[in-house]
N, C-alpha and C positions, 0 to 999 in steps of 0.2 A: 504494500500500500504506500503510495507516494503522497507525502504531505506538501500541500501548497501553502506557502506563507503569504498572507495578504499584507500589503503595505499598510503601515499604521500612519495614515495621513490625518492629521487633526482637522476636523470639520466642525466648527462651532454650531452649525445649524442642525447637525445630525443628533437625534435624541440620545443615541448611545454615548456620544462624546459628552453631551450635556450631563448625563447621569454619571459617567465615569469621572467627570470633573469634581463632583461632590465627594466621591469615595476617598480619594487620597487626602482631601482636606481634613477629613475626620482623623487621619493618622497624625496630622500636624497640631491637633489640639493638645494643650498642655496636659490635661488630665489623661488623655489617651497615651501620650508619650511616657508619662510616669508609670502607667500600668504596664506598657510594653517593656520599659527599661528594667522592670523586675525580672524579666525572663532572658533578655539578650541585650547586647549593646547597640548593634547596628540593624535592628530588625525593621525600622520604619522604611528605609529605602527598599529592603527586600520585600516587605508587604506591598509596597506600591508596584513593584515589578510583577510580583505574583498576581496581584489583583488585575493588573492590565492584561496579563497573559490569560487568566481565566475568563475575563470579560470578553475577549476576542477569540477564545478557543484556539490559542496558538501556543507554541513552545516558549518557555522562559528565555532560552537562548535567542530566539527571534526577537523578542521584546528588547533584550539587551543590545542586540545589533542595531535595531531601529533607534534606540535611545542614543547610541554612539553616533549614528549618522544624521539624526534629525534634531536640530536645536529646538524647533517648535514643540516637538513631543516632550523633550526634557523640561521646557518651560511649562508646558501644560500640566504635567503631573508633579511639578515642583522638585525635579531631581537634576542637580547640576554637577554631580561628581564624575560622570563618565566623560 
């Protein structure tokens, strides 16, 4: 079975992107960060990547590659470390 990776192009008018915009914001809330910090140190960026991967039914490695190549995607989910 061959997996086709869809390009992750941010489209603010698409309802999926509108919904996805709200999910990573929850990870940035101070209370949520404190809860997450109890378990791991760098879990917020990982959660953002995994959430994006699940949301678009694609591999995590594909999301990471897209983040490396697309500044608008990094800005969209609030991830600037790649």
